[in-house]
Structure formats: C-alpha cells, structure tokens
C-alpha positions in Angstrom: 33.4 -24.4 -60.2 32.5 -21.8 -58.3 34.9 -20.1 -55.6 32.7 -19.8 -53.4 33.0 -23.1 -51.9 36.8 -22.9 -51.4 36.9 -20.6 -48.8 33.7 -21.5 -47.0 33.3 -22.9 -43.5 33.1 -27.1 -43.5 31.8 -29.5 -41.7 32.3 -33.5 -41.3 29.2 -35.6 -42.4 29.5 -39.5 -42.6 29.4 -40.0 -46.8 25.8 -41.3 -47.7 27.9 -44.4 -49.8 30.9 -45.2 -47.1 30.7 -44.7 -43.5 33.8 -44.4 -43.3 35.0 -41.5 -46.0 33.3 -38.3 -45.1 32.5 -35.6 -47.0 32.9 -32.0 -46.2 29.6 -29.9 -46.1 30.0 -26.0 -47.7 28.5 -22.8 -46.6 24.8 -23.4 -48.0 24.6 -19.6 -47.2 27.0 -18.9 -49.8 25.3 -20.7 -52.3 22.3 -19.1 -52.7 24.0 -16.0 -52.8 26.0 -16.9 -55.9 23.2 -18.8 -57.3 21.0 -15.6 -56.8 23.7 -13.3 -58.6 21.3 -15.4 -61.9 19.7 -13.3 -63.7 16.7 -15.0 -64.1 16.8 -15.2 -60.5 14.8 -13.3 -57.9 15.3 -15.6 -54.9 16.9 -18.7 -53.8 16.8 -20.5 -50.8 17.8 -23.7 -49.9 18.2 -26.7 -47.4 20.9 -29.5 -46.6 19.8 -32.6 -44.6 21.3 -35.6 -43.3 19.9 -38.3 -42.1 17.0 -36.4 -41.3 18.7 -33.0 -39.6 19.3 -30.0 -40.8 22.7 -29.3 -41.3 22.9 -26.2 -43.6 20.4 -23.4 -44.6 20.6 -20.1 -46.7 18.4 -17.3 -48.2 19.5 -15.1 -50.7 18.0 -12.1 -53.0 14.7 -11.1 -52.1 10.8 -11.8 -51.4 9.5 -9.5 -54.8 11.1 -8.9 -57.6 13.7 -5.6 -57.2 15.1 -6.5 -54.4 12.2 -5.5 -52.6 9.9 -7.1 -49.9 13.1 -8.7 -47.5 14.7 -12.2 -47.6 12.8 -15.2 -47.7 13.5 -17.5 -45.1 15.3 -20.8 -45.9 11.9 -23.1 -43.9 9.3 -20.8 -46.3 6.8 -22.9 -48.4 7.0 -23.0 -52.4 5.7 -24.8 -55.0 7.8 -28.1 -56.2 6.0 -28.1 -59.7 6.5 -31.6 -61.4 8.1 -33.0 -58.4 4.8 -33.5 -57.9 5.0 -36.6 -60.4 7.1 -38.6 -58.7 5.0 -38.4 -55.1 1.7 -39.2 -58.1 3.6 -42.0 -59.2 4.1 -43.1 -55.7 0.4 -43.5 -55.2 -0.3 -44.9 -58.2 2.4 -47.7 -57.5 1.0 -48.1 -53.7 -2.6 -49.5 -55.4 -0.2 -51.4 -57.0 1.4 -52.8 -54.2 -2.1 -53.1 -52.9 -3.5 -54.8 -55.5 -5.9 -52.4 -57.0 -4.5 -52.0 -60.3 -1.9 -53.7 -62.6 0.9 -52.3 -64.4 -0.2 -53.5 -68.0 -3.7 -52.9 -67.2 -5.2 -50.8 -70.6 -6.2 -47.2 -69.6 -9.4 -47.7 -72.0 -10.0 -50.4 -68.8 -9.2 -48.0 -65.4 -10.8 -45.4 -67.4 -13.4 -46.6 -69.6 -14.2 -43.0 -70.2 -10.9 -42.6 -72.5 -11.5 -44.5 -75.4 -15.5 -43.6 -75.4 -15.7 -39.9 -75.3 -12.9 -40.7 -77.5 -10.5 -38.5 -74.7 -6.8 -40.0 -75.5 -6.1 -41.3 -79.1 -5.4 -45.9 -78.8 -6.4 -45.1 -75.0 -7.4 -49.1 -75.3 -3.1 -49.9 -76.4 -1.9 -47.5 -73.6 -0.6 -48.4 -70.0 0.1 -47.5 -66.7 3.1 -48.7 -66.8 3.3 -46.9 -70.1 1.9 -43.8 -68.7 4.5 -43.7 -65.4 7.2 -44.3 -68.1 5.8 -41.3 -70.0 5.6 -43.7 -72.6 2.2 -43.4 -73.8 3.3 -40.8 -76.3 0.0 -39.0 -75.3 0.7 -35.1 -76.6 1.3 -32.0 -74.0 -1.8 -30.4 -73.0 0.1 -27.6 -72.3 1.1 -27.4 -76.1 -2.5 -27.1 -77.0 -2.1 -23.0 -76.1 -5.6 -23.5 -74.8 -4.7 -22.1 -71.3 -3.4 -18.7 -69.9 -1.4 -18.5 -67.2 -2.3 -15.7 -66.2 -6.1 -16.5 -65.7 -6.6 -16.6 -62.6 -10.0 -17.5 -62.5 -11.7 -20.1 -65.2 -12.4 -23.3 -63.8 -10.9 -27.0 -65.5 -11.9 -30.3 -64.6 -9.1 -32.8 -64.9 -10.9 -34.6 -68.2 -10.8 -30.9 -70.0 -6.8 -31.2 -69.9 -7.0 -34.4 -71.4 -9.3 -32.9 -73.9 -6.9 -30.1 -74.7 -4.7 -32.7 -75.4 -6.5 -34.6 -78.4 -6.2 -31.5 -80.1 -2.2 -32.3 -80.5 -0.5 -34.1 -83.1 0.1 -37.0 -81.5 4.6 -36.6 -81.1 5.6 -40.6 -80.5 4.3 -44.2 -81.2 2.9 -45.8 -78.4 6.5 -47.2 -76.7 8.4 -44.1 -77.4 9.5 -42.0 -74.8 8.1 -38.3 -74.9 7.8 -36.2 -71.6 3.9 -35.2 -71.2 2.4 -33.9 -68.0 -1.1 -35.3 -70.1 0.1 -38.7 -68.4 0.0 -37.6 -64.9 -3.0 -35.8 -65.4 -4.9 -39.2 -66.6 -2.8 -40.8 -63.6 -4.9 -38.7 -61.0 -7.5 -39.5 -62.5 -7.0 -42.8 -62.0 -6.2 -42.1 -57.9 -9.1 -40.4 -58.2 -11.2 -43.4 -59.8 -9.4 -46.7 -57.8 -9.9 -44.4 -54.3 -13.2 -42.9 -54.8 -11.2 -40.0 -53.1 -9.7 -36.7 -54.2 -5.6 -36.5 -54.7 -5.0 -33.8 -52.2 -6.9 -36.2 -49.8 -5.1 -39.7 -51.0 -1.5 -37.5 -51.1 -2.7 -36.5 -47.5 -3.9 -40.0 -45.4 -0.7 -41.9 -48.0 2.5 -39.3 -47.8 2.4 -36.1 -45.7 0.8 -37.1 -43.1 2.5 -40.0 -42.3 5.8 -39.1 -43.3 5.0 -35.7 -40.8 5.2 -33.4 -43.6 3.5 -30.7 -42.0 3.5 -27.7 -44.3 2.6 -29.4 -47.1 -0.3 -29.5 -49.4 -1.9 -29.9 -53.1 -2.7 -26.8 -54.5 -6.6 -27.8 -56.2 -8.3 -24.2 -56.3 -8.7 -21.9 -59.3 -6.8 -19.2 -57.1 -4.5 -21.4 -54.2 -1.8 -18.9 -53.6 1.1 -20.3 -51.0 0.1 -20.0 -47.0 2.7 -17.8 -44.9 5.6 -15.8 -45.7 6.9 -17.4 -49.1 9.1 -16.1 -52.2 7.5 -14.3 -55.8 7.5 -15.7 -59.6 7.3 -13.0 -62.3 7.4 -14.1 -66.3 7.0 -11.5 -69.0 4.0 -11.1 -70.2 3.6 -10.5 -73.4 5.4 -6.9 -73.7 8.3 -8.5 -71.1 6.9 -6.6 -68.8 7.4 -8.9 -65.7 4.5 -10.5 -64.0 3.1 -11.6 -61.1 2.3 -15.2 -60.4 2.0 -16.0 -56.9 -1.6 -16.5 -57.5 -1.7 -19.8 -60.3 -4.7 -21.4 -61.6 -4.2 -25.3 -59.6 -6.9 -26.4 -62.0 -4.5 -26.4 -65.5 -1.7 -27.2 -63.5 -3.4 -30.3 -61.6 0.1 -33.0 -62.0 2.1 -30.5 -60.5 0.2 -28.9 -57.5 2.5 -29.6 -54.8 3.7 -26.5 -52.4 5.9 -27.9 -49.8 9.0 -27.0 -47.6 13.2 -27.7 -47.9 11.7 -29.7 -44.5 9.0 -31.3 -46.0 10.2 -32.2 -49.9 13.6 -33.5 -48.1 11.6 -36.2 -45.6 9.1 -37.5 -48.8 13.0 -37.9 -50.8 14.7 -39.2 -48.1 11.5 -41.8 -47.5 11.3 -43.1 -51.3 14.9 -43.4 -51.7 15.1 -46.0 -48.4 12.2 -48.1 -49.4 9.9 -46.6 -47.0 6.8 -45.7 -49.0 7.3 -48.6 -52.1 9.6 -51.9 -52.8 12.3 -51.6 -55.2 11.0 -53.2 -57.5 8.0 -50.1 -57.9 10.5 -48.0 -57.5 12.6 -49.3 -59.9 9.4 -48.5 -62.7 9.1 -44.3 -61.9 13.0 -44.5 -63.9 13.1 -47.5 -66.4 13.4 -46.4 -70.2 12.8 -48.1 -73.6 17.3 -48.3 -74.2 16.1 -46.3 -77.5 15.6 -43.3 -75.1 18.2 -43.9 -72.7 21.1 -43.9 -75.7 19.5 -40.7 -77.4 19.9 -38.9 -73.6 23.2 -37.9 -73.2 23.9 -38.1 -69.4 25.5 -35.5 -67.7 28.8 -35.6 -65.9 28.0 -37.1 -62.1 28.1 -34.0 -59.7 30.9 -34.2 -57.4 32.5 -37.1 -59.7 29.6 -39.4 -57.6 31.2 -38.8 -54.4 29.0 -38.4 -52.6 26.2 -40.0 -55.1 23.4 -37.0 -55.9 19.9 -37.9 -58.2 18.4 -34.2 -58.9 14.7 -34.3 -59.2 14.1 -31.0 -60.6 10.5 -29.5 -61.1 9.6 -26.5 -63.0 6.1 -23.9 -63.0 5.5 -20.5 -63.7 7.4 -17.9 -61.4 9.5 -21.4 -59.8 12.6 -23.5 -60.7 12.7 -26.4 -57.7 15.2 -29.3 -58.0 15.9 -32.2 -54.6 19.2 -33.7 -54.7 19.3 -37.0 -52.4 21.4 -39.7 -52.3 20.3 -43.0 -53.3 20.3 -44.3 -49.6 18.8 -41.7 -48.5 21.1 -40.2 -46.1 21.7 -36.7 -47.7 19.3 -34.0 -49.0 20.0 -30.7 -50.5 16.4 -28.6 -51.3 16.5 -25.6 -53.9 13.7 -23.4 -54.9 14.4 -20.4 -57.1 11.7 -18.1 -57.9 12.0 -16.1 -61.5 12.0 -13.6 -63.4 12.1 -15.2 -67.2 9.7 -17.8 -68.5 9.4 -21.1 -66.5 10.7 -23.6 -68.9 13.6 -21.4 -70.0 15.0 -22.6 -66.6 16.5 -25.8 -67.5 18.9 -24.0 -69.1 19.5 -20.7 -67.7 19.6 -22.3 -63.9 19.5 -25.4 -63.5 23.7 -25.5 -64.4 24.2 -22.9 -61.7 21.7 -25.3 -59.2 24.3 -28.0 -59.7 27.2 -25.4 -58.9 25.2 -24.8 -56.0 25.3 -28.2 -54.9 28.7 -29.3 -55.5 29.7 -26.1 -53.8 28.2 -27.8 -50.9 29.2 -30.9 -50.8 32.7 -31.1 -52.6 33.8 -27.7 -51.7 37.9 -26.7 -52.7 37.1 -29.6 -55.7 
C-alpha cells in the first residue's frame, strides 16, 4: 500500500454495497503522481465517479517523453485498448437479445466465408458463445508477425487479420480457454454482416449516443490519431530507442480501436453493470469460463479487501495501458489511463500492480 493514501484528504461517499457504510476517498492526484513514477510510464490520468458524478481527478507525468509538452488534462481522450472488446461483446449480445443471432450459432453458418475460404480451422464447430468467451481455440493473428506497429500506411481488412491467424498453429482445442484477439475480429465481422452497418456506426447508434458518450469514437482508419489534447505513447524500436506511436494503424488493431475519456468509459461501465445494456443472463455470458480455465487462473487478492468491491477491466495497445475499475452495482468507477515508453505487452506485469495500488490509495486510504 502506498503511503500517499494515508495522509490524503478524504471525502465520505456511499459504499457501493451498503449505503450505511461510508467509504473514504483518497487523493486521486497523489495516486496519479505515485503511478507516474513507474519507470515505464510517461503520463497518467485518472478520474473517479460516484453515481455518474465526478468526485476526484488527477494528472501526473507529461504529455510527451522526457517531461516535455506539459501535463495531460484528466478529461483527455485516450485509447482504451481491449476494453473495446467488452463493447463488441455487448453489441453482439444485443443482437442475440433481438433474436438476430443465437449464442450457439456456428461460425460457418453466420460467416460462411470462414469455412468456404478456409479462413478459420473448424469453423463448423465454433460457436458465437465460444468467440465471446475466448474458447474457440483460434490463434491470435498478432502472433503471425505480419503486422508492423510502425506501419502507418498499409490498409488491412478484417478478413486480412483473420487470414493471418491461419498461419499460426492452433494453441488449444475448441472449448478450451485461450485469449485471442482474432475472436473479436470475427465478432466485429458478424456485427457488420448482421446489421449491414460498419462497426463505428453500430457502436455509435447502440452505445455512444444513448449513453451520452460524446467524446468517444471507434478509430477505423490507417492513420487515425487521437482528437484533441492527449498524451503520447512510445515503444522501443529494434535499437531500443523510444518511438512515438501516437498515430496507430487502426486497421491492424481493429478489435481495440475505441478512443474515449474517463467520463465516457465510466458511463459505459456504469450502464453495463446496472443492466441498462443487457439483461443479467447475457451479461454473464461474457464472464463465464470453463471450469478448467478458472482453476488454472489464480485469482489475485481483492482490492481493498473487497470493501468496496471493485472489478477491473483492462486494455492495452502500443503506447498505452488503461484500466477501469467499477463496482458490480455500477455506482463507483475509477478510470485510469497511462501512456507508456515500454512495450505494451510488458505493461501487465510492469504497470498493472501500480495501477492497482492507485485504486487502493483512492478507495481505501490509510489501510
């Protein structure tokens, strides 16, 4: 536990699980200052929301590398990475609720080209449910090595990404858990096939506009940058020199392209947890895992001892690592974004623990 949480000013807020038991809110600014001291972090921003109202915010580090460019506004836009997958799953499950899809529909029936063109091995066995739950056994297209993070010119289709995954050996059998972004590329293709609209339009119609997420959009173009003031992320090149990846080829990061703000992403998680987007039975589909996978994945200790209960959803793309903590009833959110100067795949071990410490410093100061 960080010392910064001990002496921080506090404000009493209702507990997400029991209104009669108050929670003391520590300084978000001090939490961000501690987080920005991490060697892999360039800048860190965070905002806390209770019942949709911002009750704390903080910004530390810098907009550019080596302390340059000034600070990052706490309400700046940022890439949310794989938090986009939860949005994709939500839209697909809305289509299930509307009767346009079935969870046990076979991939080869919904997207016949996956079998006809041999895009996906065993497409006639894999279901929509398995795509959502990462139990299809389909390899991750990123492992093909065919995509250069510094390529800001080549335009890829969703089909191109799926084709790339075909060159990677199947890691597990159908029905076993294996996290693969290719699952969500296929779900994105299903959204477009069933609705007749591109994903950006469908996300806006079903999520962003109804929830008032006015500063959120889905990047889909080769050179899509982040609109407005924001922090820049970096990754080392082959010689170890940090290179700016503020621009990112959205066509090769197609399942992780949403750009949002702390306010907007908090609004999404609040609505999701409060059942405003999906009924409970369909929300539970996303979190269900095979028993064997649950046994293999050791659960970390609950933040703040589970009081208040906080569930993190993380996302990572080159140059950025983000986490949104939300209470199961949707009353509390803590949205954190970090820009990086290390490879994004290292952030889970190098930065995630300090983000967890920031959450504890805010929600259970002095413990």
